[in-house]
Residue frames relative to the residue before (quaternion, step in Angstrom):
aa qw qx qy qz dx dy dz
M 1.0000 0.0000 0.0000 0.0000 0.00 0.00 0.00
L 0.6328 0.5491 -0.3165 0.4448 3.56 0.97 -0.91
K 0.6619 0.5397 -0.2676 0.4461 3.48 0.93 -1.08
S 0.6223 0.5028 -0.3071 0.5154 3.66 1.11 -0.90
K 0.6566 0.4812 -0.3552 0.4594 3.68 0.79 -0.84
T 0.6443 0.5554 -0.3292 0.4098 3.62 0.87 -0.81
L 0.6387 0.5398 -0.2827 0.4698 3.51 1.14 -1.00
V 0.6525 0.5054 -0.3101 0.4718 3.55 0.98 -0.86
I 0.6410 0.5272 -0.3289 0.4506 3.53 0.81 -0.85
L 0.6924 0.4590 -0.3159 0.4583 3.61 0.86 -0.96
F 0.6006 0.5456 -0.3729 0.4500 3.57 1.03 -0.63
L 0.6693 0.4874 -0.3264 0.4560 3.59 0.89 -0.84
I 0.6193 0.5519 -0.3432 0.4405 3.57 1.03 -0.76
C 0.6782 0.4931 -0.2845 0.4648 3.54 0.85 -0.98
S 0.6328 0.5103 -0.3278 0.4814 3.65 0.98 -0.92
F 0.6483 0.5397 -0.3147 0.4351 3.64 0.87 -0.89
M 0.6677 0.5384 -0.2698 0.4376 3.46 1.08 -1.00
L 0.7186 0.4449 -0.2655 0.4638 3.52 0.98 -0.91
T 0.7391 0.4101 -0.2527 0.4708 3.64 0.99 -0.50
N 0.8059 0.3140 -0.1408 0.4818 3.66 1.00 -0.72
C 0.6946 0.4908 -0.2961 0.4347 3.66 1.11 -0.44
T 0.0103 -0.7746 0.6323 0.0046 3.57 -1.05 0.70
L 0.5165 -0.6340 0.4573 0.3496 3.51 -1.11 0.58
T 0.4721 -0.6546 0.5012 0.3121 3.56 -1.06 0.76
E 0.7847 0.0934 -0.0712 0.6086 3.68 1.16 -0.48
D 0.4526 -0.6859 0.4906 0.2899 3.58 -0.78 1.08
P 0.4301 -0.7034 0.5113 0.2428 3.53 -0.99 0.78
P 0.5553 -0.6257 0.3627 0.4106 3.62 -0.85 0.50
T 0.5330 -0.6215 0.4581 0.3459 3.55 -1.14 0.52
P 0.3383 -0.7894 0.4603 0.2248 3.60 -0.41 1.09
F 0.3278 -0.6683 0.6260 0.2324 3.43 -1.47 0.40
P 0.4109 -0.7156 0.5096 0.2436 3.54 -0.39 1.28
T 0.4631 -0.7060 0.4583 0.2777 3.59 -0.72 1.04
S 0.6536 0.5177 -0.3250 0.4463 3.60 1.09 -0.59
T 0.7798 0.3329 -0.1902 0.4950 3.59 1.05 -0.50
A 0.3249 0.7550 -0.4989 0.2746 3.64 1.21 0.29
T 0.1375 0.7508 -0.6353 0.1179 3.69 -0.47 1.09
P 0.6817 -0.5002 0.3703 0.3846 3.50 -1.43 0.18
T 0.6028 0.5701 -0.3483 0.4362 3.50 1.33 -0.36
N 0.7739 0.2712 -0.1917 0.5393 3.68 1.00 -0.53
C 0.5302 0.6067 -0.4510 0.3840 3.62 1.10 0.19
P 0.4848 -0.6419 0.5141 0.2977 3.59 -1.20 0.70
Q 0.6601 -0.4831 0.3711 0.4394 3.61 -1.22 0.28
I 0.1467 -0.7907 0.5928 0.0439 3.59 -0.70 1.13
I 0.1073 -0.7714 0.6240 0.0635 3.54 -0.99 0.90
L 0.2290 -0.8110 0.5269 0.1108 3.47 -0.42 1.32
D 0.5470 -0.5642 0.5080 0.3526 3.46 -1.44 0.23
R 0.1768 -0.8623 0.4722 0.0479 3.47 -0.28 1.24
T 0.3837 0.7113 -0.4838 0.3358 3.49 1.41 0.34
P 0.4222 -0.7260 0.4804 0.2527 3.69 -0.48 1.16
V 0.4396 -0.6406 0.5665 0.2746 3.57 -1.13 0.67
P 0.4100 -0.7192 0.5015 0.2515 3.53 -0.75 1.21
V 0.2400 -0.7796 0.5717 0.0887 3.60 -0.85 1.09
T 0.0960 -0.7995 0.5907 0.0521 3.64 -0.52 1.01
I 0.3430 -0.7201 0.5688 0.2007 3.51 -0.83 1.11
K 0.0435 -0.8245 0.5641 -0.0034 3.52 -0.92 1.00
P 0.0599 -0.8679 0.4931 0.0026 3.56 0.58 1.31
Y 0.2391 -0.7442 0.6071 0.1431 3.53 -1.28 0.72
L 0.2706 -0.6570 0.6631 0.2355 3.50 -1.36 0.44
I 0.0349 -0.7948 0.6047 -0.0376 3.51 -0.62 1.23
I 0.0740 -0.7996 0.5951 -0.0321 3.53 -0.77 1.32
A 0.0917 -0.7676 0.6325 0.0475 3.53 -0.81 0.98
L 0.1334 -0.7882 0.6008 0.0055 3.52 -0.82 1.19
F 0.0909 -0.8336 0.5448 0.0064 3.70 -0.55 1.18
E 0.4254 -0.6660 0.5647 0.2379 3.48 -1.15 0.85
D 0.5264 -0.7239 0.3777 0.2370 3.44 -0.72 1.15
A 0.6098 0.6188 -0.2996 0.3942 3.52 1.19 -0.81
Y 0.7899 0.3437 -0.1821 0.4742 3.65 1.10 -0.43
Q 0.0883 -0.8659 0.4912 0.0342 3.44 0.55 1.26
Q 0.6896 0.4618 -0.3141 0.4610 3.62 0.84 -0.80
E 0.6451 0.5118 -0.3171 0.4704 3.59 0.99 -0.75
N 0.6190 0.5503 -0.3395 0.4458 3.51 1.04 -0.85
N 0.6482 0.5064 -0.3077 0.4783 3.61 0.95 -0.95
E 0.6318 0.5151 -0.3424 0.4673 3.69 0.91 -0.73
D 0.6699 0.5002 -0.2773 0.4734 3.56 1.00 -0.88
I 0.6099 0.5399 -0.3315 0.4761 3.54 1.05 -0.75
E 0.6316 0.5035 -0.3165 0.4973 3.68 1.00 -0.76
M 0.6331 0.5107 -0.3289 0.4798 3.61 0.99 -0.83
L 0.6585 0.4932 -0.3091 0.4771 3.60 0.82 -0.89
K 0.6241 0.5046 -0.3822 0.4581 3.70 0.88 -0.59
R 0.6594 0.5078 -0.3393 0.4384 3.55 0.82 -0.80
T 0.6827 0.4897 -0.2755 0.4672 3.48 0.95 -1.03
L 0.6673 0.4634 -0.3091 0.4944 3.69 0.83 -0.77
Q 0.5986 0.5405 -0.3945 0.4404 3.65 0.89 -0.59
E 0.7091 0.4545 -0.2710 0.4660 3.61 0.94 -0.81
K 0.8411 0.3246 -0.0969 0.4216 3.56 0.79 -1.08
S 0.5974 0.6136 -0.3841 0.3450 3.60 1.21 -0.43
E 0.2815 -0.7636 0.5712 0.1072 3.53 -1.19 0.56
P 0.6337 -0.5084 0.3994 0.4249 3.63 -1.12 0.25
G 0.7441 0.3221 -0.3020 0.5014 3.60 -0.90 1.01
D 0.5085 0.6409 -0.4540 0.3529 3.62 1.11 -0.24
Y 0.1916 -0.7844 0.5788 0.1140 3.58 -1.06 0.77
F 0.1683 -0.7957 0.5766 0.0774 3.57 -0.82 1.02
L 0.0156 -0.7668 0.6411 -0.0279 3.58 -0.97 0.98
M 0.0749 -0.7865 0.6125 0.0243 3.61 -0.78 1.03
L 0.0558 -0.8342 0.5483 -0.0176 3.65 -0.71 0.95
R 0.3283 -0.6765 0.6121 0.2450 3.53 -1.24 0.42
M 0.5027 -0.6851 0.4302 0.3046 3.66 -1.02 0.65
E 0.6981 0.5934 -0.2736 0.2927 3.45 0.85 -1.03
P 0.6385 0.5515 -0.3420 0.4138 3.64 0.91 -1.01
L 0.5183 -0.6882 0.4507 0.2337 3.44 -1.24 0.92
T 0.7606 0.3279 -0.1804 0.5305 3.52 1.17 -0.44
L 0.5952 -0.6145 0.3884 0.3424 3.58 -1.06 0.69
S 0.6265 0.5259 -0.3213 0.4772 3.58 1.07 -0.80
S 0.6971 0.4356 -0.3008 0.4836 3.69 0.96 -0.60
A 0.6529 0.5434 -0.3210 0.4187 3.54 1.14 -0.46
V 0.5801 0.5874 -0.3496 0.4430 3.64 1.29 -0.57
F 0.0673 0.7850 -0.6138 -0.0503 3.55 -0.88 0.76
F 0.7858 0.0609 -0.1311 0.6014 3.59 1.26 0.24
Q 0.1923 0.7621 -0.6095 0.1039 3.61 -0.96 0.77
D 0.2866 0.7275 -0.5834 0.2196 3.50 -0.88 1.04
Y 0.2732 -0.7638 0.5561 0.1809 3.62 -1.23 0.22
V 0.5458 -0.5956 0.4864 0.3328 3.53 -1.33 0.40
D 0.4267 -0.6953 0.4871 0.3118 3.63 -0.58 0.94
L 0.5160 -0.6148 0.5066 0.3147 3.41 -1.28 0.67
L 0.1458 -0.7668 0.6243 0.0318 3.53 -1.18 0.90
S 0.3701 -0.7550 0.4852 0.2399 3.48 -0.59 1.06
P 0.4239 -0.7183 0.5006 0.2320 3.58 -0.72 1.09
P 0.4890 -0.6520 0.4786 0.3266 3.54 -1.09 0.67
S 0.4717 -0.6481 0.4966 0.3330 3.67 -1.24 0.48
I 0.0892 0.8106 -0.5605 0.1440 3.55 -0.13 1.31
P 0.3522 -0.7385 0.5251 0.2341 3.60 -0.87 0.85
P 0.6333 -0.5620 0.3515 0.3993 3.63 -1.02 0.39
T 0.5988 -0.5499 0.4334 0.3889 3.57 -1.12 0.38
P 0.5710 -0.6098 0.3800 0.3972 3.65 -0.93 0.60
T 0.4331 -0.7062 0.5135 0.2236 3.45 -1.12 0.84
K 0.4227 -0.6787 0.5087 0.3192 3.68 -0.89 0.74
Y 0.5890 -0.5691 0.4755 0.3211 3.37 -1.44 0.59
P 0.5717 -0.5778 0.4381 0.3838 3.65 -1.07 0.60
T 0.4745 -0.6436 0.5240 0.2934 3.57 -1.03 0.76
F 0.4992 -0.6355 0.5079 0.2983 3.58 -1.32 0.59
T 0.4368 -0.6505 0.5406 0.3064 3.57 -1.12 0.59
P 0.5184 -0.6664 0.4309 0.3186 3.58 -0.69 1.01
I 0.2652 -0.7531 0.5702 0.1933 3.67 -0.93 0.67
P 0.5010 -0.7023 0.4136 0.2910 3.57 -0.74 0.96
T 0.4842 -0.6651 0.4697 0.3203 3.60 -0.86 0.92
P 0.4902 -0.6683 0.4550 0.3258 3.66 -0.81 0.87
A 0.3236 -0.7165 0.5791 0.2155 3.55 -1.06 0.89
S 0.1767 -0.7377 0.6400 0.1227 3.60 -1.36 0.58
T 0.1366 -0.7499 0.6432 0.0730 3.39 -1.42 0.52
S 0.6547 -0.5316 0.3565 0.4020 3.49 -1.19 0.12
Q 0.7084 0.3738 -0.2805 0.5289 3.59 1.24 -0.18
T 0.1151 0.8213 -0.5455 0.1210 3.65 0.91 0.87
T 0.2329 -0.7934 0.5478 0.1276 3.63 -0.78 0.97
V 0.6553 -0.4953 0.3361 0.4608 3.56 -1.05 0.09
G 0.6160 0.5397 -0.3471 0.4570 3.60 1.03 -0.65
Q 0.6638 0.4979 -0.2981 0.4717 3.52 0.95 -0.86
T 0.6112 0.5350 -0.3446 0.4705 3.65 1.10 -0.66
A 0.6487 0.5250 -0.3116 0.4543 3.54 1.00 -0.94
E 0.6357 0.5426 -0.3069 0.4553 3.52 0.99 -0.98
A 0.6736 0.4955 -0.3017 0.4580 3.57 0.90 -1.03
N 0.6179 0.5479 -0.3406 0.4494 3.59 1.03 -0.77
H 0.6642 0.5087 -0.2813 0.4701 3.63 0.97 -0.97
I 0.6306 0.5273 -0.3206 0.4705 3.67 1.05 -0.70
I 0.6880 0.5006 -0.2666 0.4527 3.43 0.91 -0.98
Q 0.6445 0.4888 -0.3235 0.4909 3.58 1.05 -0.78
T 0.6303 0.5362 -0.3336 0.4516 3.55 1.02 -0.73
M 0.5992 0.5422 -0.3416 0.4800 3.55 1.09 -0.75
I 0.6747 0.5020 -0.2912 0.4560 3.54 0.81 -1.05
A 0.6705 0.4969 -0.2938 0.4661 3.60 0.87 -0.75
S 0.6543 0.5035 -0.3203 0.4645 3.53 1.01 -0.91
A 0.6107 0.5721 -0.3161 0.4470 3.64 1.04 -0.93
L 0.6823 0.4842 -0.2686 0.4774 3.57 0.95 -1.04
T 0.6450 0.5170 -0.3101 0.4696 3.57 1.01 -0.79
A 0.6440 0.5039 -0.3246 0.4753 3.57 0.86 -0.84
T 0.6461 0.4749 -0.3488 0.4851 3.72 0.85 -0.83
H 0.6403 0.5337 -0.3340 0.4400 3.57 0.91 -0.82
Q 0.6668 0.5150 -0.2719 0.4650 3.56 0.89 -0.96
S 0.6488 0.5284 -0.3058 0.4543 3.54 1.01 -0.89
G 0.6650 0.5133 -0.2752 0.4676 3.44 1.19 -0.80
L 0.5892 0.5683 -0.3178 0.4784 3.47 1.18 -0.65
H 0.6501 0.5247 -0.2863 0.4692 3.53 1.05 -0.98
D 0.6198 0.5268 -0.3247 0.4826 3.59 1.11 -0.84
C 0.6812 0.5051 -0.3027 0.4349 3.53 0.86 -0.82
A 0.6229 0.5159 -0.3156 0.4962 3.57 1.18 -0.83
M 0.6478 0.5286 -0.3260 0.4412 3.60 0.93 -0.71
Q 0.6186 0.5175 -0.3168 0.4991 3.60 1.13 -0.78
V 0.6340 0.5014 -0.3473 0.4754 3.62 0.89 -0.76
W 0.6539 0.5297 -0.3143 0.4394 3.64 0.86 -0.92
E 0.6768 0.5110 -0.2616 0.4608 3.48 0.88 -1.14
T 0.6596 0.5050 -0.3177 0.4571 3.54 0.92 -0.81
Q 0.7592 0.4020 -0.2073 0.4680 3.59 0.83 -0.90
Y 0.8409 0.2603 -0.0727 0.4688 3.63 0.89 -0.83
S 0.5758 0.6388 -0.4036 0.3122 3.66 1.05 -0.72
A 0.6533 0.5320 -0.3170 0.4355 3.50 0.93 -0.94
T 0.6693 0.4797 -0.3229 0.4665 3.57 0.98 -0.78
Q 0.6180 0.5197 -0.3564 0.4701 3.59 0.97 -0.58
T 0.6514 0.5089 -0.3036 0.4739 3.57 0.85 -0.91
S 0.6762 0.5038 -0.3132 0.4369 3.53 0.84 -0.85
Y 0.6255 0.5246 -0.3224 0.4793 3.57 1.15 -0.73
E 0.6581 0.4815 -0.3330 0.4735 3.65 0.80 -0.84
N 0.6197 0.5265 -0.3455 0.4684 3.62 0.94 -0.72
D 0.6651 0.4939 -0.3215 0.4587 3.58 0.76 -0.93
K 0.6045 0.5567 -0.3488 0.4506 3.66 1.04 -0.70
R 0.7015 0.4732 -0.2715 0.4584 3.48 0.80 -1.12
T 0.6280 0.5350 -0.3360 0.4545 3.62 0.98 -0.78
Q 0.6466 0.5273 -0.3142 0.4529 3.57 1.00 -0.96
V 0.6404 0.5318 -0.3051 0.4627 3.60 0.95 -0.87
K 0.6709 0.5407 -0.2697 0.4299 3.45 0.89 -1.13
E 0.6705 0.5144 -0.2804 0.4551 3.52 0.94 -0.83
L 0.6291 0.4945 -0.3250 0.5041 3.56 1.13 -0.71
L 0.6887 0.5262 -0.2962 0.4013 3.58 0.78 -1.01
T 0.5800 0.5749 -0.3742 0.4394 3.62 1.25 -0.57
E 0.6536 0.5492 -0.3147 0.4148 3.61 1.13 -0.51
I 0.5306 0.6301 -0.4138 0.3876 3.63 1.26 -0.18
P 0.3440 -0.7714 0.4999 0.1919 3.57 -0.63 1.16
N 0.5917 -0.5158 0.4587 0.4165 3.45 -1.37 0.04
F 0.5558 -0.6080 0.4482 0.3472 3.58 -1.17 0.48
S 0.0117 -0.8378 0.5437 -0.0478 3.57 -0.79 1.00
G 0.2593 0.8057 -0.4881 0.2130 3.49 1.11 0.73
E 0.5673 -0.6014 0.4312 0.3614 3.58 -1.09 0.54
P 0.3462 -0.7302 0.5207 0.2753 3.72 -0.62 0.81
I 0.0080 -0.7691 0.6385 -0.0256 3.44 -1.01 0.98
S 0.6251 -0.5898 0.3856 0.3356 3.57 -1.34 0.41
K 0.8086 0.1075 -0.0695 0.5743 3.62 1.04 -0.65
T 0.4719 -0.7021 0.4524 0.2821 3.55 -1.15 0.31
A 0.3007 -0.7083 0.5918 0.2400 3.41 -1.26 -0.03
V 0.1094 -0.8682 0.4783 0.0748 3.51 0.55 1.15
W 0.6033 0.5699 -0.3793 0.4092 3.59 1.01 -0.64
N 0.6138 0.5606 -0.3347 0.4437 3.53 1.09 -0.85
G 0.6866 0.4940 -0.2789 0.4547 3.57 0.86 -1.03
L 0.6914 0.4725 -0.3040 0.4542 3.56 0.91 -0.84
Q 0.5835 0.5459 -0.3824 0.4640 3.55 1.15 -0.59
H 0.6698 0.5145 -0.3035 0.4411 3.65 0.79 -1.01
A 0.6987 0.4781 -0.2717 0.4575 3.54 0.78 -1.11
T 0.7175 0.4606 -0.2751 0.4442 3.71 0.79 -0.95
L 0.5406 0.6014 -0.3757 0.4527 3.57 1.30 -0.52
V 0.6811 0.4822 -0.2924 0.4670 3.49 0.86 -1.09
M 0.6631 0.5331 -0.3030 0.4293 3.53 0.98 -0.90
T 0.5800 0.5979 -0.3545 0.4248 3.52 1.14 -0.77
Y 0.7895 0.3447 -0.1889 0.4715 3.53 0.80 -1.05
E 0.7706 0.4352 -0.1902 0.4250 3.61 1.06 -0.56
C 0.5745 0.6618 -0.3729 0.3048 3.55 1.13 -0.73
S 0.6012 0.5869 -0.3462 0.4174 3.65 1.13 -0.56
K 0.6316 0.5267 -0.3194 0.4708 3.56 1.25 -0.43
Y 0.7540 0.3833 -0.1835 0.5009 3.64 1.13 -0.39
V 0.5992 -0.5443 0.4625 0.3618 3.56 -1.36 0.58
R 0.8169 -0.0668 0.0421 0.5714 3.63 0.82 -0.83
C 0.2107 -0.7533 0.6007 0.1650 3.54 -1.29 0.51
I 0.1030 -0.8182 0.5656 -0.0022 3.43 -0.63 1.22
L 0.1200 -0.7732 0.6225 0.0172 3.54 -0.83 1.14
L 0.0591 -0.7691 0.6364 -0.0046 3.50 -0.75 1.20
I 0.1374 -0.8017 0.5816 -0.0016 3.50 -0.72 1.29
F 0.1189 -0.8018 0.5849 0.0298 3.59 -0.58 1.14
S 0.4356 0.6820 -0.4225 0.4082 3.50 0.30 1.25
D 0.3942 -0.6689 0.5516 0.3048 3.59 -1.26 0.40
M 0.4243 -0.7680 0.4270 0.2186 3.57 1.35 0.22
Q 0.4131 0.6761 -0.5113 0.3329 3.57 1.03 0.73
E 0.1457 -0.8306 0.5361 0.0375 3.63 -0.08 1.39
V 0.4920 -0.6802 0.4613 0.2874 3.55 -0.92 0.95
N 0.7993 0.1178 -0.0555 0.5867 3.60 1.12 -0.66
P 0.1539 -0.8584 0.4869 0.0485 3.53 0.29 1.35
E 0.6327 0.5827 -0.3709 0.3503 3.64 0.90 -0.42
P 0.7916 0.2761 -0.2133 0.5016 3.69 0.46 -1.01
G 0.5537 0.6717 -0.3911 0.2989 3.53 -1.16 0.28
P 0.6024 0.6111 -0.4110 0.3078 3.65 0.83 -0.63
S 0.5931 0.5602 -0.3796 0.4363 3.64 1.15 -0.67
T 0.6732 0.5246 -0.3202 0.4111 3.63 1.04 -0.38
V 0.6194 0.5351 -0.3231 0.4749 3.46 1.34 -0.20
Y 0.3370 -0.8063 0.4675 0.1335 3.56 -0.55 1.31
L 0.4219 0.6386 -0.5118 0.3902 3.61 0.58 1.27
P 0.5625 -0.2419 -0.7906 0.0064 1.48 -1.93 1.47
L 0.5657 -0.5745 0.4521 0.3815 3.58 -1.23 0.30
D 0.5180 -0.6451 0.4718 0.3049 3.54 -1.22 0.59
G 0.8241 0.3024 -0.1785 0.4445 3.54 -1.30 0.31
D 0.8207 -0.2921 0.2159 0.4411 3.52 -1.24 -0.71
S 0.5472 0.6591 -0.3871 0.3412 3.51 1.31 -0.16
S 0.5559 0.6676 -0.3974 0.2955 3.59 1.16 -0.53
D 0.7188 0.4496 -0.2432 0.4713 3.59 1.14 -0.71
K 0.5382 0.6423 -0.3631 0.4073 3.52 1.40 0.29
I 0.5986 0.6464 -0.3038 0.3626 3.46 1.39 -0.57
D 0.0299 0.7314 -0.6812 -0.0078 3.54 -1.16 0.85
I 0.1034 -0.7970 0.5948 -0.0196 3.56 -0.74 1.30
L 0.0143 0.7912 -0.6110 0.0219 3.49 -0.79 0.95
V 0.1846 -0.7951 0.5756 0.0482 3.54 -0.76 1.14
I 0.1251 -0.7914 0.5952 0.0610 3.65 -0.44 1.17
M 0.0725 -0.7989 0.5969 0.0162 3.69 -0.26 1.27
R 0.2390 -0.8629 0.4387 0.0768 3.53 0.27 1.46
D 0.7564 0.3599 -0.1919 0.5114 3.58 0.89 -0.79
C 0.5578 0.5913 -0.3876 0.4347 3.63 1.17 0.47
P 0.2582 -0.7936 0.5343 0.1345 3.62 -0.23 1.24
F 0.7666 0.1604 -0.0775 0.6169 3.51 1.16 -0.74
L 0.2693 -0.7795 0.5459 0.1475 3.65 -0.91 0.84
F 0.7370 0.4536 -0.2433 0.4380 3.64 1.09 -0.21
N 0.7831 0.2126 -0.1875 0.5535 3.56 1.21 0.29
G 0.7283 0.3864 -0.2880 0.4871 3.52 -1.25 0.21
E 0.8046 -0.2911 0.2124 0.4719 3.52 -1.44 -0.28
C 0.6552 0.5221 -0.3317 0.4338 3.60 0.98 -0.77
G 0.6718 0.4935 -0.3204 0.4500 3.50 0.97 -0.79
R 0.6159 0.5834 -0.3256 0.4174 3.47 1.20 -0.62
W 0.6716 0.4696 -0.2445 0.5183 3.44 1.05 -1.05
K 0.6318 0.5096 -0.3770 0.4461 3.69 0.85 -0.63
N 0.6351 0.5269 -0.3237 0.4629 3.57 1.01 -0.88
F 0.6723 0.5095 -0.3139 0.4358 3.53 0.84 -1.02
W 0.7190 0.3986 -0.2718 0.5003 3.66 0.69 -0.92
G 0.5827 0.5510 -0.3899 0.4525 3.67 0.96 -0.51
S 0.6678 0.4819 -0.2977 0.4829 3.60 0.91 -0.91
F 0.6306 0.5549 -0.3177 0.4399 3.58 1.01 -0.81
F 0.6624 0.4949 -0.2785 0.4886 3.55 0.85 -1.00
D 0.6433 0.5272 -0.3179 0.4553 3.60 0.98 -0.92
S 0.6823 0.4934 -0.2872 0.4568 3.50 0.91 -0.91
R 0.7081 0.3892 -0.2626 0.5275 3.54 1.22 -0.17
S 0.5257 -0.7074 0.3484 0.3190 3.48 1.27 0.58
T 0.5747 0.5523 -0.3658 0.4805 3.45 1.26 0.71
K 0.3035 -0.7753 0.5335 0.1487 3.57 -0.90 0.98
A 0.0467 -0.7666 0.6403 0.0129 3.51 -0.90 0.98
N 0.2444 -0.7276 0.6276 0.1303 3.45 -1.26 0.83
F 0.2110 -0.7730 0.5928 0.0812 3.56 -1.12 0.96
I 0.0418 0.7746 -0.6309 0.0152 3.49 -0.99 0.88
N 0.2209 -0.7740 0.5768 0.1392 3.55 -1.40 0.19
G 0.6727 0.5028 -0.3005 0.4521 3.49 1.20 0.18
N 0.8009 -0.2226 0.1892 0.5226 3.54 -1.09 -0.55
S 0.1772 -0.8432 0.5035 0.0644 3.49 -0.43 1.25
E 0.4468 0.7328 -0.4337 0.2744 3.63 1.19 -0.18
Q 0.7101 0.4181 -0.2878 0.4880 3.64 0.82 -1.00
V 0.6090 0.5185 -0.3867 0.4590 3.69 0.99 -0.52
I 0.6398 0.5216 -0.3308 0.4574 3.60 0.86 -0.78
K 0.6264 0.5496 -0.3099 0.4579 3.55 0.98 -1.00
S 0.6722 0.4631 -0.3126 0.4858 3.67 0.78 -0.86
M 0.6492 0.5299 -0.3290 0.4354 3.61 0.95 -0.63
L 0.7001 0.4602 -0.2425 0.4891 3.50 1.16 -0.65
E 0.4089 0.6806 -0.4974 0.3496 3.66 1.22 0.10
R 0.3981 -0.6954 0.5578 0.2164 3.56 -1.23 0.84
């Protein structure tokens, strides 16, 4: 019986609302988001303040163990794919062999991506803030005239809010169309020019042609790489050192004094080191584990963190190159 009375009261409220209630202020005529086109959009004035573009160049050094010529060439092709996708104007690439005793002999490729002036493009239009949901009015078996009027007011407010939200969504779609018409092609052209510039540079990287040897000289390679980092890291947002080696040094005792770590000043927190131990099926035992622990302790003693992996390095390097 109580449920029937409630239904009757709700019916009366709805009937009263439809026949007697009017909005105190007409809601705006909405632009349906699915049909917003330049022909039915109002005049849109965009914020034309350009988004400031900050160049964030990286210094990227790849150090290769001479004994693995075929593997090195496979890794160079992997690096080309990764750099093609992630490099930006201003990035500097340096590729080194481990074995040579001098830095000039160790370098087999070095070059940088030319700086490319970004276009002056304003930000994409910002969406309007969403409305806070209004609670649905509750009804009881003792609904009074005042409560009925309040319920009608809330329902009408909900209708007006929904129409306004639809209208604002349509306006945002219109603004996005204006932005895309005026600026999207320019932005796309700029991104394509960047990729083309990087691709042209990467085609100049030669195949690895180091002399195959039985053991590495890791101290030599680290000396060369860290010497460059000492003088160059301050010019870049990050310094990334990629070491493709099992890190088995023929003479592990002498040599630490020739490695320029940690770097002085503000450059020390810019370093990311990744060691790719390709021929190590396991990193935590056997010879591979011993060398991983040895070099890990060495980098730690120089206040420099190094990560060691033995699997697919492409995704790891991509994440390192994110801006």
